[in-house]
PDB file of N, CA, C and O in Angstrom:
ATOM      1  N   UNK A   1     -20.434 -16.549  -3.154  1.00  0.00           N
ATOM      2  CA  UNK A   1     -19.086 -16.004  -3.102  1.00  0.00           C
ATOM      3  C   UNK A   1     -19.167 -14.478  -3.056  1.00  0.00           C
ATOM      4  O   UNK A   1     -19.820 -13.851  -3.891  1.00  0.00           O
ATOM      5  N   UNK A   2     -18.502 -13.905  -2.082  1.00  0.00           N
ATOM      6  CA  UNK A   2     -18.490 -12.453  -1.941  1.00  0.00           C
ATOM      7  C   UNK A   2     -17.419 -11.869  -2.856  1.00  0.00           C
ATOM      8  O   UNK A   2     -16.316 -12.409  -2.950  1.00  0.00           O
ATOM      9  N   UNK A   3     -17.737 -10.778  -3.523  1.00  0.00           N
ATOM     10  CA  UNK A   3     -16.794 -10.118  -4.428  1.00  0.00           C
ATOM     11  C   UNK A   3     -16.176  -8.926  -3.706  1.00  0.00           C
ATOM     12  O   UNK A   3     -16.876  -8.129  -3.081  1.00  0.00           O
ATOM     13  N   UNK A   4     -14.861  -8.819  -3.801  1.00  0.00           N
ATOM     14  CA  UNK A   4     -14.135  -7.739  -3.147  1.00  0.00           C
ATOM     15  C   UNK A   4     -13.579  -6.778  -4.190  1.00  0.00           C
ATOM     16  O   UNK A   4     -13.252  -7.173  -5.309  1.00  0.00           O
ATOM     17  N   UNK A   5     -13.481  -5.526  -3.807  1.00  0.00           N
ATOM     18  CA  UNK A   5     -12.894  -4.507  -4.668  1.00  0.00           C
ATOM     19  C   UNK A   5     -11.382  -4.640  -4.569  1.00  0.00           C
ATOM     20  O   UNK A   5     -10.791  -4.348  -3.530  1.00  0.00           O
ATOM     21  N   UNK A   6     -10.761  -5.081  -5.654  1.00  0.00           N
ATOM     22  CA  UNK A   6      -9.323  -5.340  -5.649  1.00  0.00           C
ATOM     23  C   UNK A   6      -8.516  -4.079  -5.341  1.00  0.00           C
ATOM     24  O   UNK A   6      -7.448  -4.165  -4.735  1.00  0.00           O
ATOM     25  N   UNK A   7      -9.009  -2.922  -5.747  1.00  0.00           N
ATOM     26  CA  UNK A   7      -8.294  -1.677  -5.445  1.00  0.00           C
ATOM     27  C   UNK A   7      -8.300  -1.388  -3.947  1.00  0.00           C
ATOM     28  O   UNK A   7      -7.312  -0.900  -3.400  1.00  0.00           O
ATOM     29  N   UNK A   8      -9.418  -1.691  -3.286  1.00  0.00           N
ATOM     30  CA  UNK A   8      -9.490  -1.497  -1.838  1.00  0.00           C
ATOM     31  C   UNK A   8      -8.570  -2.486  -1.127  1.00  0.00           C
ATOM     32  O   UNK A   8      -7.875  -2.114  -0.181  1.00  0.00           O
ATOM     33  N   UNK A   9      -8.561  -3.725  -1.567  1.00  0.00           N
ATOM     34  CA  UNK A   9      -7.674  -4.735  -0.986  1.00  0.00           C
ATOM     35  C   UNK A   9      -6.221  -4.299  -1.141  1.00  0.00           C
ATOM     36  O   UNK A   9      -5.451  -4.342  -0.182  1.00  0.00           O
ATOM     37  N   UNK A  10      -5.849  -3.883  -2.342  1.00  0.00           N
ATOM     38  CA  UNK A  10      -4.487  -3.405  -2.596  1.00  0.00           C
ATOM     39  C   UNK A  10      -4.151  -2.226  -1.693  1.00  0.00           C
ATOM     40  O   UNK A  10      -3.100  -2.211  -1.051  1.00  0.00           O
ATOM     41  N   UNK A  11      -5.035  -1.243  -1.642  1.00  0.00           N
ATOM     42  CA  UNK A  11      -4.792  -0.059  -0.817  1.00  0.00           C
ATOM     43  C   UNK A  11      -4.638  -0.386   0.650  1.00  0.00           C
ATOM     44  O   UNK A  11      -3.745   0.139   1.316  1.00  0.00           O
ATOM     45  N   UNK A  12      -5.508  -1.256   1.166  1.00  0.00           N
ATOM     46  CA  UNK A  12      -5.413  -1.656   2.572  1.00  0.00           C
ATOM     47  C   UNK A  12      -4.093  -2.359   2.851  1.00  0.00           C
ATOM     48  O   UNK A  12      -3.462  -2.123   3.882  1.00  0.00           O
ATOM     49  N   UNK A  13      -3.676  -3.224   1.927  1.00  0.00           N
ATOM     50  CA  UNK A  13      -2.420  -3.954   2.121  1.00  0.00           C
ATOM     51  C   UNK A  13      -1.204  -3.028   2.038  1.00  0.00           C
ATOM     52  O   UNK A  13      -0.277  -3.155   2.839  1.00  0.00           O
ATOM     53  N   UNK A  14      -1.199  -2.112   1.093  1.00  0.00           N
ATOM     54  CA  UNK A  14      -0.088  -1.164   0.987  1.00  0.00           C
ATOM     55  C   UNK A  14       0.005  -0.342   2.271  1.00  0.00           C
ATOM     56  O   UNK A  14       1.092  -0.175   2.825  1.00  0.00           O
ATOM     57  N   UNK A  15      -1.126   0.170   2.745  1.00  0.00           N
ATOM     58  CA  UNK A  15      -1.134   0.961   3.980  1.00  0.00           C
ATOM     59  C   UNK A  15      -0.640   0.121   5.159  1.00  0.00           C
ATOM     60  O   UNK A  15       0.169   0.587   5.961  1.00  0.00           O
ATOM     61  N   UNK A  16      -1.128  -1.118   5.263  1.00  0.00           N
ATOM     62  CA  UNK A  16      -0.748  -1.984   6.382  1.00  0.00           C
ATOM     63  C   UNK A  16       0.759  -2.259   6.383  1.00  0.00           C
ATOM     64  O   UNK A  16       1.416  -2.084   7.409  1.00  0.00           O
ATOM     65  N   UNK A  17       1.308  -2.685   5.247  1.00  0.00           N
ATOM     66  CA  UNK A  17       2.733  -3.021   5.208  1.00  0.00           C
ATOM     67  C   UNK A  17       3.611  -1.781   5.333  1.00  0.00           C
ATOM     68  O   UNK A  17       4.707  -1.852   5.889  1.00  0.00           O
ATOM     69  N   UNK A  18       3.145  -0.660   4.827  1.00  0.00           N
ATOM     70  CA  UNK A  18       3.894   0.602   5.009  1.00  0.00           C
ATOM     71  C   UNK A  18       3.959   0.951   6.490  1.00  0.00           C
ATOM     72  O   UNK A  18       5.018   1.311   7.004  1.00  0.00           O
ATOM     73  N   UNK A  19       2.822   0.843   7.173  1.00  0.00           N
ATOM     74  CA  UNK A  19       2.755   1.126   8.604  1.00  0.00           C
ATOM     75  C   UNK A  19       3.632   0.132   9.383  1.00  0.00           C
ATOM     76  O   UNK A  19       4.331   0.510  10.324  1.00  0.00           O
ATOM     77  N   UNK A  20       3.583  -1.140   8.974  1.00  0.00           N
ATOM     78  CA  UNK A  20       4.321  -2.192   9.673  1.00  0.00           C
ATOM     79  C   UNK A  20       5.838  -1.955   9.642  1.00  0.00           C
ATOM     80  O   UNK A  20       6.529  -2.241  10.619  1.00  0.00           O
ATOM     81  N   UNK A  21       6.351  -1.437   8.525  1.00  0.00           N
ATOM     82  CA  UNK A  21       7.793  -1.186   8.476  1.00  0.00           C
ATOM     83  C   UNK A  21       8.155   0.241   8.909  1.00  0.00           C
ATOM     84  O   UNK A  21       9.331   0.602   8.953  1.00  0.00           O
ATOM     85  N   UNK A  22       7.143   1.038   9.224  1.00  0.00           N
ATOM     86  CA  UNK A  22       7.399   2.351   9.807  1.00  0.00           C
ATOM     87  C   UNK A  22       7.674   3.468   8.820  1.00  0.00           C
ATOM     88  O   UNK A  22       8.305   4.463   9.178  1.00  0.00           O
ATOM     89  N   UNK A  23       7.210   3.325   7.572  1.00  0.00           N
ATOM     90  CA  UNK A  23       7.408   4.374   6.571  1.00  0.00           C
ATOM     91  C   UNK A  23       6.205   5.315   6.521  1.00  0.00           C
ATOM     92  O   UNK A  23       5.058   4.899   6.687  1.00  0.00           O
ATOM     93  N   UNK A  24       6.494   6.568   6.292  1.00  0.00           N
ATOM     94  CA  UNK A  24       5.435   7.500   5.910  1.00  0.00           C
ATOM     95  C   UNK A  24       5.213   7.323   4.413  1.00  0.00           C
ATOM     96  O   UNK A  24       5.990   6.644   3.743  1.00  0.00           O
ATOM     97  N   UNK A  25       4.163   7.930   3.895  1.00  0.00           N
ATOM     98  CA  UNK A  25       3.947   7.882   2.444  1.00  0.00           C
ATOM     99  C   UNK A  25       5.126   8.522   1.723  1.00  0.00           C
ATOM    100  O   UNK A  25       5.537   8.053   0.661  1.00  0.00           O
ATOM    101  N   UNK A  26       5.661   9.572   2.286  1.00  0.00           N
ATOM    102  CA  UNK A  26       6.795  10.263   1.663  1.00  0.00           C
ATOM    103  C   UNK A  26       8.035   9.375   1.638  1.00  0.00           C
ATOM    104  O   UNK A  26       8.768   9.360   0.648  1.00  0.00           O
ATOM    105  N   UNK A  27       8.274   8.640   2.718  1.00  0.00           N
ATOM    106  CA  UNK A  27       9.430   7.748   2.756  1.00  0.00           C
ATOM    107  C   UNK A  27       9.275   6.603   1.754  1.00  0.00           C
ATOM    108  O   UNK A  27      10.232   6.236   1.072  1.00  0.00           O
ATOM    109  N   UNK A  28       8.080   6.045   1.668  1.00  0.00           N
ATOM    110  CA  UNK A  28       7.843   4.990   0.682  1.00  0.00           C
ATOM    111  C   UNK A  28       8.002   5.546  -0.728  1.00  0.00           C
ATOM    112  O   UNK A  28       8.557   4.883  -1.604  1.00  0.00           O
ATOM    113  N   UNK A  29       7.522   6.748  -0.941  1.00  0.00           N
ATOM    114  CA  UNK A  29       7.667   7.390  -2.251  1.00  0.00           C
ATOM    115  C   UNK A  29       9.137   7.535  -2.619  1.00  0.00           C
ATOM    116  O   UNK A  29       9.525   7.284  -3.760  1.00  0.00           O
ATOM    117  N   UNK A  30       9.942   7.936  -1.664  1.00  0.00           N
ATOM    118  CA  UNK A  30      11.372   8.110  -1.913  1.00  0.00           C
ATOM    119  C   UNK A  30      12.046   6.772  -2.226  1.00  0.00           C
ATOM    120  O   UNK A  30      12.892   6.693  -3.116  1.00  0.00           O
ATOM    121  N   UNK A  31      11.671   5.729  -1.498  1.00  0.00           N
ATOM    122  CA  UNK A  31      12.268   4.399  -1.703  1.00  0.00           C
ATOM    123  C   UNK A  31      11.873   3.789  -3.047  1.00  0.00           C
ATOM    124  O   UNK A  31      12.650   3.043  -3.643  1.00  0.00           O
ATOM    125  N   UNK A  32      10.666   4.103  -3.525  1.00  0.00           N
ATOM    126  CA  UNK A  32      10.141   3.463  -4.729  1.00  0.00           C
ATOM    127  C   UNK A  32      10.145   4.355  -5.952  1.00  0.00           C
ATOM    128  O   UNK A  32       9.860   3.892  -7.056  1.00  0.00           O
ATOM    129  N   UNK A  33      10.464   5.628  -5.775  1.00  0.00           N
ATOM    130  CA  UNK A  33      10.413   6.604  -6.865  1.00  0.00           C
ATOM    131  C   UNK A  33       8.998   6.714  -7.450  1.00  0.00           C
ATOM    132  O   UNK A  33       8.811   6.865  -8.657  1.00  0.00           O
ATOM    133  N   UNK A  34       8.017   6.634  -6.554  1.00  0.00           N
ATOM    134  CA  UNK A  34       6.601   6.840  -6.889  1.00  0.00           C
ATOM    135  C   UNK A  34       6.170   8.073  -6.112  1.00  0.00           C
ATOM    136  O   UNK A  34       6.557   8.235  -4.954  1.00  0.00           O
ATOM    137  N   UNK A  35       5.382   8.938  -6.718  1.00  0.00           N
ATOM    138  CA  UNK A  35       5.007  10.177  -6.039  1.00  0.00           C
ATOM    139  C   UNK A  35       4.146   9.889  -4.801  1.00  0.00           C
ATOM    140  O   UNK A  35       3.356   8.944  -4.797  1.00  0.00           O
ATOM    141  N   UNK A  36       4.302  10.703  -3.758  1.00  0.00           N
ATOM    142  CA  UNK A  36       3.484  10.531  -2.553  1.00  0.00           C
ATOM    143  C   UNK A  36       1.988  10.617  -2.861  1.00  0.00           C
ATOM    144  O   UNK A  36       1.184   9.910  -2.253  1.00  0.00           O
ATOM    145  N   UNK A  37       1.622  11.475  -3.794  1.00  0.00           N
ATOM    146  CA  UNK A  37       0.207  11.615  -4.173  1.00  0.00           C
ATOM    147  C   UNK A  37      -0.328  10.312  -4.775  1.00  0.00           C
ATOM    148  O   UNK A  37      -1.454   9.907  -4.486  1.00  0.00           O
ATOM    149  N   UNK A  38       0.477   9.667  -5.605  1.00  0.00           N
ATOM    150  CA  UNK A  38       0.065   8.411  -6.225  1.00  0.00           C
ATOM    151  C   UNK A  38      -0.048   7.307  -5.175  1.00  0.00           C
ATOM    152  O   UNK A  38      -0.960   6.483  -5.244  1.00  0.00           O
ATOM    153  N   UNK A  39       0.864   7.281  -4.210  1.00  0.00           N
ATOM    154  CA  UNK A  39       0.780   6.313  -3.113  1.00  0.00           C
ATOM    155  C   UNK A  39      -0.494   6.545  -2.317  1.00  0.00           C
ATOM    156  O   UNK A  39      -1.170   5.591  -1.933  1.00  0.00           O
ATOM    157  N   UNK A  40      -0.822   7.797  -2.068  1.00  0.00           N
ATOM    158  CA  UNK A  40      -2.071   8.121  -1.381  1.00  0.00           C
ATOM    159  C   UNK A  40      -3.274   7.624  -2.180  1.00  0.00           C
ATOM    160  O   UNK A  40      -4.203   7.046  -1.615  1.00  0.00           O
ATOM    161  N   UNK A  41      -3.257   7.849  -3.486  1.00  0.00           N
ATOM    162  CA  UNK A  41      -4.351   7.374  -4.336  1.00  0.00           C
ATOM    163  C   UNK A  41      -4.481   5.856  -4.271  1.00  0.00           C
ATOM    164  O   UNK A  41      -5.589   5.328  -4.182  1.00  0.00           O
ATOM    165  N   UNK A  42      -3.361   5.159  -4.314  1.00  0.00           N
ATOM    166  CA  UNK A  42      -3.379   3.692  -4.244  1.00  0.00           C
ATOM    167  C   UNK A  42      -3.963   3.244  -2.904  1.00  0.00           C
ATOM    168  O   UNK A  42      -4.820   2.361  -2.864  1.00  0.00           O
ATOM    169  N   UNK A  43      -3.505   3.843  -1.819  1.00  0.00           N
ATOM    170  CA  UNK A  43      -3.984   3.460  -0.490  1.00  0.00           C
ATOM    171  C   UNK A  43      -5.472   3.749  -0.307  1.00  0.00           C
ATOM    172  O   UNK A  43      -6.142   3.094   0.492  1.00  0.00           O
ATOM    173  N   UNK A  44      -5.979   4.717  -1.038  1.00  0.00           N
ATOM    174  CA  UNK A  44      -7.394   5.064  -0.933  1.00  0.00           C
ATOM    175  C   UNK A  44      -8.248   4.406  -2.017  1.00  0.00           C
ATOM    176  O   UNK A  44      -9.407   4.771  -2.212  1.00  0.00           O
ATOM    177  N   UNK A  45      -7.668   3.441  -2.714  1.00  0.00           N
ATOM    178  CA  UNK A  45      -8.430   2.684  -3.695  1.00  0.00           C
ATOM    179  C   UNK A  45      -8.705   3.408  -4.990  1.00  0.00           C
ATOM    180  O   UNK A  45      -9.601   3.020  -5.741  1.00  0.00           O
ATOM    181  N   UNK A  46      -7.945   4.459  -5.266  1.00  0.00           N
ATOM    182  CA  UNK A  46      -8.163   5.234  -6.486  1.00  0.00           C
ATOM    183  C   UNK A  46      -7.097   4.984  -7.541  1.00  0.00           C
ATOM    184  O   UNK A  46      -7.217   5.464  -8.669  1.00  0.00           O
ATOM    185  N   UNK A  47      -6.071   4.250  -7.192  1.00  0.00           N
ATOM    186  CA  UNK A  47      -4.979   4.032  -8.133  1.00  0.00           C
ATOM    187  C   UNK A  47      -5.241   2.856  -9.053  1.00  0.00           C
ATOM    188  O   UNK A  47      -5.664   1.794  -8.596  1.00  0.00           O
ATOM    189  N   UNK A  48      -4.997   3.028 -10.329  1.00  0.00           N
ATOM    190  CA  UNK A  48      -5.096   1.952 -11.306  1.00  0.00           C
ATOM    191  C   UNK A  48      -3.667   1.641 -11.725  1.00  0.00           C
ATOM    192  O   UNK A  48      -3.165   2.197 -12.703  1.00  0.00           O
ATOM    193  N   UNK A  49      -3.013   0.750 -10.983  1.00  0.00           N
ATOM    194  CA  UNK A  49      -1.572   0.592 -11.132  1.00  0.00           C
ATOM    195  C   UNK A  49      -1.205  -0.498 -12.133  1.00  0.00           C
ATOM    196  O   UNK A  49      -1.982  -1.414 -12.403  1.00  0.00           O
ATOM    197  N   UNK A  50      -0.007  -0.369 -12.668  1.00  0.00           N
ATOM    198  CA  UNK A  50       0.529  -1.372 -13.595  1.00  0.00           C
ATOM    199  C   UNK A  50       1.183  -2.495 -12.788  1.00  0.00           C
ATOM    200  O   UNK A  50       1.420  -2.356 -11.588  1.00  0.00           O
ATOM    201  N   UNK A  51       1.467  -3.595 -13.458  1.00  0.00           N
ATOM    202  CA  UNK A  51       2.174  -4.697 -12.806  1.00  0.00           C
ATOM    203  C   UNK A  51       3.581  -4.279 -12.396  1.00  0.00           C
ATOM    204  O   UNK A  51       4.093  -4.728 -11.371  1.00  0.00           O
ATOM    205  N   UNK A  52       4.202  -3.421 -13.194  1.00  0.00           N
ATOM    206  CA  UNK A  52       5.536  -2.928 -12.842  1.00  0.00           C
ATOM    207  C   UNK A  52       5.490  -2.143 -11.533  1.00  0.00           C
ATOM    208  O   UNK A  52       6.366  -2.298 -10.682  1.00  0.00           O
ATOM    209  N   UNK A  53       4.467  -1.297 -11.374  1.00  0.00           N
ATOM    210  CA  UNK A  53       4.321  -0.517 -10.144  1.00  0.00           C
ATOM    211  C   UNK A  53       4.042  -1.437  -8.966  1.00  0.00           C
ATOM    212  O   UNK A  53       4.549  -1.211  -7.868  1.00  0.00           O
ATOM    213  N   UNK A  54       3.238  -2.474  -9.184  1.00  0.00           N
ATOM    214  CA  UNK A  54       2.964  -3.453  -8.125  1.00  0.00           C
ATOM    215  C   UNK A  54       4.261  -4.117  -7.666  1.00  0.00           C
ATOM    216  O   UNK A  54       4.475  -4.309  -6.469  1.00  0.00           O
ATOM    217  N   UNK A  55       5.110  -4.461  -8.604  1.00  0.00           N
ATOM    218  CA  UNK A  55       6.392  -5.076  -8.277  1.00  0.00           C
ATOM    219  C   UNK A  55       7.279  -4.111  -7.493  1.00  0.00           C
ATOM    220  O   UNK A  55       7.912  -4.506  -6.514  1.00  0.00           O
ATOM    221  N   UNK A  56       7.327  -2.867  -7.915  1.00  0.00           N
ATOM    222  CA  UNK A  56       8.134  -1.846  -7.228  1.00  0.00           C
ATOM    223  C   UNK A  56       7.625  -1.627  -5.800  1.00  0.00           C
ATOM    224  O   UNK A  56       8.417  -1.509  -4.865  1.00  0.00           O
ATOM    225  N   UNK A  57       6.299  -1.574  -5.640  1.00  0.00           N
ATOM    226  CA  UNK A  57       5.728  -1.418  -4.295  1.00  0.00           C
ATOM    227  C   UNK A  57       6.083  -2.609  -3.417  1.00  0.00           C
ATOM    228  O   UNK A  57       6.434  -2.441  -2.249  1.00  0.00           O
ATOM    229  N   UNK A  58       5.995  -3.804  -3.971  1.00  0.00           N
ATOM    230  CA  UNK A  58       6.357  -4.997  -3.211  1.00  0.00           C
ATOM    231  C   UNK A  58       7.797  -4.935  -2.726  1.00  0.00           C
ATOM    232  O   UNK A  58       8.093  -5.269  -1.579  1.00  0.00           O
ATOM    233  N   UNK A  59       8.692  -4.503  -3.613  1.00  0.00           N
ATOM    234  CA  UNK A  59      10.103  -4.380  -3.224  1.00  0.00           C
ATOM    235  C   UNK A  59      10.277  -3.329  -2.133  1.00  0.00           C
ATOM    236  O   UNK A  59      11.003  -3.545  -1.163  1.00  0.00           O
ATOM    237  N   UNK A  60       9.608  -2.192  -2.297  1.00  0.00           N
ATOM    238  CA  UNK A  60       9.722  -1.120  -1.311  1.00  0.00           C
ATOM    239  C   UNK A  60       9.150  -1.497   0.042  1.00  0.00           C
ATOM    240  O   UNK A  60       9.627  -1.033   1.078  1.00  0.00           O
ATOM    241  N   UNK A  61       8.119  -2.347   0.031  1.00  0.00           N
ATOM    242  CA  UNK A  61       7.472  -2.765   1.278  1.00  0.00           C
ATOM    243  C   UNK A  61       8.033  -4.083   1.809  1.00  0.00           C
ATOM    244  O   UNK A  61       7.627  -4.560   2.870  1.00  0.00           O
ATOM    245  N   UNK A  62       8.972  -4.667   1.057  1.00  0.00           N
ATOM    246  CA  UNK A  62       9.639  -5.910   1.466  1.00  0.00           C
ATOM    247  C   UNK A  62       8.678  -7.087   1.575  1.00  0.00           C
ATOM    248  O   UNK A  62       8.771  -7.896   2.498  1.00  0.00           O
ATOM    249  N   UNK A  63       7.743  -7.172   0.611  1.00  0.00           N
ATOM    250  CA  UNK A  63       6.825  -8.309   0.509  1.00  0.00           C
ATOM    251  C   UNK A  63       6.724  -8.713  -0.957  1.00  0.00           C
ATOM    252  O   UNK A  63       7.006  -7.918  -1.854  1.00  0.00           O
ATOM    253  N   UNK A  64       6.322  -9.950  -1.185  1.00  0.00           N
ATOM    254  CA  UNK A  64       6.082 -10.392  -2.553  1.00  0.00           C
ATOM    255  C   UNK A  64       4.878  -9.630  -3.111  1.00  0.00           C
ATOM    256  O   UNK A  64       3.900  -9.426  -2.392  1.00  0.00           O
ATOM    257  N   UNK A  65       4.929  -9.209  -4.363  1.00  0.00           N
ATOM    258  CA  UNK A  65       3.842  -8.409  -4.932  1.00  0.00           C
ATOM    259  C   UNK A  65       2.466  -9.060  -4.833  1.00  0.00           C
ATOM    260  O   UNK A  65       1.475  -8.358  -4.631  1.00  0.00           O
ATOM    261  N   UNK A  66       2.381 -10.381  -4.969  1.00  0.00           N
ATOM    262  CA  UNK A  66       1.070 -11.024  -4.914  1.00  0.00           C
ATOM    263  C   UNK A  66       0.412 -10.857  -3.549  1.00  0.00           C
ATOM    264  O   UNK A  66      -0.815 -10.878  -3.448  1.00  0.00           O
ATOM    265  N   UNK A  67       1.209 -10.693  -2.503  1.00  0.00           N
ATOM    266  CA  UNK A  67       0.679 -10.495  -1.149  1.00  0.00           C
ATOM    267  C   UNK A  67      -0.162  -9.215  -1.098  1.00  0.00           C
ATOM    268  O   UNK A  67      -1.141  -9.142  -0.355  1.00  0.00           O
ATOM    269  N   UNK A  68       0.221  -8.213  -1.886  1.00  0.00           N
ATOM    270  CA  UNK A  68      -0.511  -6.939  -1.887  1.00  0.00           C
ATOM    271  C   UNK A  68      -1.893  -7.066  -2.504  1.00  0.00           C
ATOM    272  O   UNK A  68      -2.746  -6.204  -2.294  1.00  0.00           O
ATOM    273  N   UNK A  69      -2.128  -8.134  -3.265  1.00  0.00           N
ATOM    274  CA  UNK A  69      -3.433  -8.338  -3.910  1.00  0.00           C
ATOM    275  C   UNK A  69      -4.296  -9.345  -3.166  1.00  0.00           C
ATOM    276  O   UNK A  69      -5.447  -9.572  -3.538  1.00  0.00           O
ATOM    277  N   UNK A  70      -3.753  -9.946  -2.123  1.00  0.00           N
ATOM    278  CA  UNK A  70      -4.449 -11.002  -1.401  1.00  0.00           C
ATOM    279  C   UNK A  70      -5.298 -10.419  -0.269  1.00  0.00           C
ATOM    280  O   UNK A  70      -4.816  -9.620   0.534  1.00  0.00           O
ATOM    281  N   UNK A  71      -6.565 -10.827  -0.220  1.00  0.00           N
ATOM    282  CA  UNK A  71      -7.451 -10.395   0.861  1.00  0.00           C
ATOM    283  C   UNK A  71      -6.941 -10.955   2.171  1.00  0.00           C
ATOM    284  O   UNK A  71      -6.752 -12.164   2.306  1.00  0.00           O
ATOM    285  N   UNK A  72      -6.719 -10.077   3.138  1.00  0.00           N
ATOM    286  CA  UNK A  72      -6.184 -10.482   4.433  1.00  0.00           C
ATOM    287  C   UNK A  72      -6.975  -9.812   5.534  1.00  0.00           C
ATOM    288  O   UNK A  72      -7.641  -8.801   5.313  1.00  0.00           O
ATOM    289  N   UNK A  73      -6.895 -10.376   6.706  1.00  0.00           N
ATOM    290  CA  UNK A  73      -7.578  -9.804   7.862  1.00  0.00           C
ATOM    291  C   UNK A  73      -6.558  -9.148   8.776  1.00  0.00           C
ATOM    292  O   UNK A  73      -6.229  -9.672   9.840  1.00  0.00           O
ATOM    293  N   UNK A  74      -6.060  -7.992   8.347  1.00  0.00           N
ATOM    294  CA  UNK A  74      -5.110  -7.240   9.160  1.00  0.00           C
ATOM    295  C   UNK A  74      -5.863  -6.579  10.304  1.00  0.00           C
ATOM    296  O   UNK A  74      -7.063  -6.315  10.226  1.00  0.00           O
ATOM    297  N   UNK A  75      -5.128  -6.326  11.345  1.00  0.00           N
ATOM    298  CA  UNK A  75      -5.737  -5.547  12.427  1.00  0.00           C
ATOM    299  C   UNK A  75      -6.022  -4.141  11.898  1.00  0.00           C
ATOM    300  O   UNK A  75      -5.323  -3.645  11.015  1.00  0.00           O
ATOM    301  N   UNK A  76      -7.029  -3.527  12.435  1.00  0.00           N
ATOM    302  CA  UNK A  76      -7.421  -2.199  11.967  1.00  0.00           C
ATOM    303  C   UNK A  76      -6.338  -1.173  12.303  1.00  0.00           C
ATOM    304  O   UNK A  76      -5.773  -1.170  13.397  1.00  0.00           O
ATOM    305  N   UNK A  77      -6.073  -0.313  11.339  1.00  0.00           N
ATOM    306  CA  UNK A  77      -5.131   0.784  11.554  1.00  0.00           C
ATOM    307  C   UNK A  77      -5.925   2.060  11.781  1.00  0.00           C
ATOM    308  O   UNK A  77      -7.063   2.176  11.327  1.00  0.00           O
ATOM    309  N   UNK A  78      -5.329   3.016  12.481  1.00  0.00           N
ATOM    310  CA  UNK A  78      -6.019   4.299  12.627  1.00  0.00           C
ATOM    311  C   UNK A  78      -6.218   4.950  11.259  1.00  0.00           C
ATOM    312  O   UNK A  78      -5.432   4.727  10.338  1.00  0.00           O
ATOM    313  N   UNK A  79      -7.260   5.746  11.135  1.00  0.00           N
ATOM    314  CA  UNK A  79      -7.551   6.422   9.865  1.00  0.00           C
ATOM    315  C   UNK A  79      -6.369   7.270   9.416  1.00  0.00           C
ATOM    316  O   UNK A  79      -5.972   7.214   8.252  1.00  0.00           O
ATOM    317  N   UNK A  80      -5.813   8.042  10.313  1.00  0.00           N
ATOM    318  CA  UNK A  80      -4.642   8.865  10.007  1.00  0.00           C
ATOM    319  C   UNK A  80      -3.507   8.383  10.878  1.00  0.00           C
ATOM    320  O   UNK A  80      -3.636   8.310  12.100  1.00  0.00           O
ATOM    321  N   UNK A  81      -2.413   8.062  10.259  1.00  0.00           N
ATOM    322  CA  UNK A  81      -1.256   7.551  10.992  1.00  0.00           C
ATOM    323  C   UNK A  81      -0.182   8.626  10.967  1.00  0.00           C
ATOM    324  O   UNK A  81       0.358   8.946   9.908  1.00  0.00           O
ATOM    325  N   UNK A  82       0.127   9.185  12.130  1.00  0.00           N
ATOM    326  CA  UNK A  82       1.177  10.185  12.234  1.00  0.00           C
ATOM    327  C   UNK A  82       2.467   9.474  12.598  1.00  0.00           C
ATOM    328  O   UNK A  82       2.647   9.023  13.729  1.00  0.00           O
ATOM    329  N   UNK A  83       3.362   9.382  11.626  1.00  0.00           N
ATOM    330  CA  UNK A  83       4.602   8.661  11.857  1.00  0.00           C
ATOM    331  C   UNK A  83       5.783   9.605  11.997  1.00  0.00           C
ATOM    332  O   UNK A  83       6.935   9.172  11.947  1.00  0.00           O
ATOM    333  N   UNK A  84       5.513  10.876  12.169  1.00  0.00           N
ATOM    334  CA  UNK A  84       6.595  11.847  12.343  1.00  0.00           C
ATOM    335  C   UNK A  84       7.338  11.527  13.617  1.00  0.00           C
ATOM    336  O   UNK A  84       6.733  11.198  14.637  1.00  0.00           O
ATOM    337  N   UNK A  85       8.636  11.623  13.555  1.00  0.00           N
ATOM    338  CA  UNK A  85       9.456  11.276  14.719  1.00  0.00           C
ATOM    339  C   UNK A  85       9.773  12.482  15.543  1.00  0.00           C
ATOM    340  O   UNK A  85      10.456  12.371  16.561  1.00  0.00           O
TER     341      UNK A  85
END
């Protein structure tokens, strides 16, 4: 059985769903009342988040919170996503 880094899985999923709904980190921060820096940390696998924060992120990204912890095979996203309009 291969062991996965749950923080990396969470970060990849947050980035994927944020990109999918078209939010920048700043827009997600505004919707969830979480700082953009903390969202960046989470997406880069550095965030040690609470269950409450996981729930808030799920609501902001319009997915069930458990989905953010589930290993998935998303298509690769670009390293830097410029979503400025």
